[in-house]
C-alpha positions in Angstrom: 117.1 127.9 94.5 119.1 127.9 97.7 121.6 125.1 98.6 120.7 123.3 101.8 122.2 120.5 103.8 120.8 118.0 106.2 121.3 119.6 109.6 119.6 116.8 111.7 116.7 114.5 112.2 114.1 115.1 114.9 110.7 113.9 116.1 107.7 116.1 116.2 106.3 116.0 119.8 102.7 116.3 118.8 102.5 113.8 115.9 105.5 111.7 116.9 106.5 111.9 113.2 110.1 112.1 112.1 111.2 115.5 110.7 114.3 116.1 108.6 115.8 119.5 109.2 117.4 121.1 106.2 119.6 124.2 106.8 120.6 126.8 104.3 124.3 126.6 103.5 126.0 129.6 105.1 122.8 130.7 107.0 120.7 129.8 110.0 117.4 129.5 108.0 115.9 126.0 108.1 113.3 124.0 106.3 111.7 121.2 108.4 110.0 118.5 106.4 107.9 115.8 108.1 108.7 112.4 106.7 107.8 108.8 107.2 109.6 106.4 109.6 111.2 104.3 106.8 112.6 107.3 105.1 113.9 108.7 108.4 115.5 105.4 109.1 117.2 105.4 105.6 118.5 109.0 106.2 119.6 108.2 109.8 121.4 105.0 108.7 123.4 106.9 106.0 124.2 109.8 108.4 125.3 107.3 111.0 127.5 105.4 108.5 125.6 102.1 108.8 125.9 99.6 106.0 124.2 96.3 105.4 125.3 93.1 103.6 122.3 93.4 101.2 121.2 96.7 99.7 118.2 98.5 101.2 115.8 100.3 98.9 117.7 103.6 98.7 121.0 101.7 98.3 119.5 99.7 95.5 118.3 102.9 93.7 121.7 104.5 94.1 123.3 101.3 92.6 120.7 101.4 89.7 121.4 105.0 88.9 125.2 104.5 88.9 125.0 101.1 87.2 123.1 102.6 84.3 125.8 105.2 83.8 124.0 108.0 85.6 124.9 110.4 88.4 122.6 112.3 90.6 123.5 115.9 89.9 121.2 117.6 92.4 117.9 117.4 94.3 115.5 120.3 94.0 112.8 120.7 96.6 110.7 123.1 94.6 107.2 123.6 96.1 104.7 122.7 98.8 101.0 122.1 98.1 98.5 121.4 101.0 101.4 120.5 103.3 102.9 118.1 100.8 106.4 118.9 99.6 107.5 118.1 96.1 111.0 117.4 94.8 112.8 116.4 91.6 116.0 114.6 91.2 118.2 115.7 88.3 120.1 112.8 86.9 122.9 113.2 84.3 123.2 110.2 82.0 125.8 110.6 79.2 125.3 114.4 79.1 121.5 114.1 79.0 119.7 115.5 82.0 116.7 113.6 83.3 114.3 115.1 85.8 112.5 112.5 88.0 109.6 113.5 90.3 110.2 112.2 93.8 109.3 112.7 97.4 111.8 115.0 99.2 112.6 112.3 101.8 113.5 109.7 99.2 115.5 112.3 97.2 117.4 113.3 100.4 118.2 109.7 101.2 119.5 109.2 97.7 121.5 112.5 97.7 123.3 111.5 100.9 124.3 108.1 99.3 125.4 109.7 96.0 126.9 112.8 97.6 124.7 115.1 95.5 123.8 118.7 96.4 120.3 119.5 97.7 118.5 122.8 96.9 115.3 124.3 98.1 113.2 127.1 96.7 113.9 130.3 98.6 110.2 130.8 99.3 110.1 127.5 101.3 112.8 128.6 103.6 111.3 132.0 104.1 107.8 130.6 104.7 108.7 127.8 107.1 111.8 129.0 108.9 111.4 129.0 112.7 111.8 126.1 115.0 110.4 122.6 115.3 109.0 121.1 118.4 110.7 117.8 118.9 111.0 115.0 121.4 113.7 115.9 124.0 116.4 113.5 125.0 119.0 113.8 127.7 122.6 113.5 127.0 125.3 114.2 129.6 122.7 115.8 131.9 121.7 118.4 129.4 118.4 118.5 127.5 118.8 118.3 123.7 116.1 119.5 121.4 117.1 117.2 118.6 118.2 113.6 118.3 121.4 112.3 116.7 121.0 110.0 113.7 121.9 107.0 116.0 119.3 108.0 118.6 116.5 108.5 115.9 117.4 105.2 114.2 117.1 103.4 117.6 113.8 105.2 118.4 112.4 104.3 115.0 113.3 100.6 115.4 111.0 100.4 118.4 108.0 102.3 117.0 104.8 100.4 116.5 102.1 101.6 114.0 99.9 102.5 117.0 102.6 104.9 118.2 101.9 107.2 115.2 98.3 107.6 116.2 96.6 107.4 112.9 96.2 103.6 113.1 94.0 103.6 116.2 90.4 102.7 115.8 
């Protein structure tokens, strides 16, 4: 397993779906994972330092893990099957390790909140690598290939289900 960190969030131009870009620590290899708008929003809000008076779903889960005496030790993104990525969260509770099957997007959102390390199977980085086609935005007259967490959060707030294409009749 290779340690990765959240490099950025982006939008796929073709599908208009959010993509979380994970980068190998100490390397330029990346792992893009297409995720849902709600999970992208949860990641973007944490990366942007936003907080709410009432806990959102990932904040609630972080509070439950901590409140029950557990700590998220690490997230493992361990395989992909038919374009679906799989992850597990390793939670330490009183010296006993508990493995919880979870979507990578939810695991990443929780890892950011609980400051846990994220790992990906080396073969995923080697297989995927490369670049991601994303929506371009202009900032200071230059074209950017990726959006900041704030820009993505704002974009996601204005999306309608029809914008994602799969809801059209």
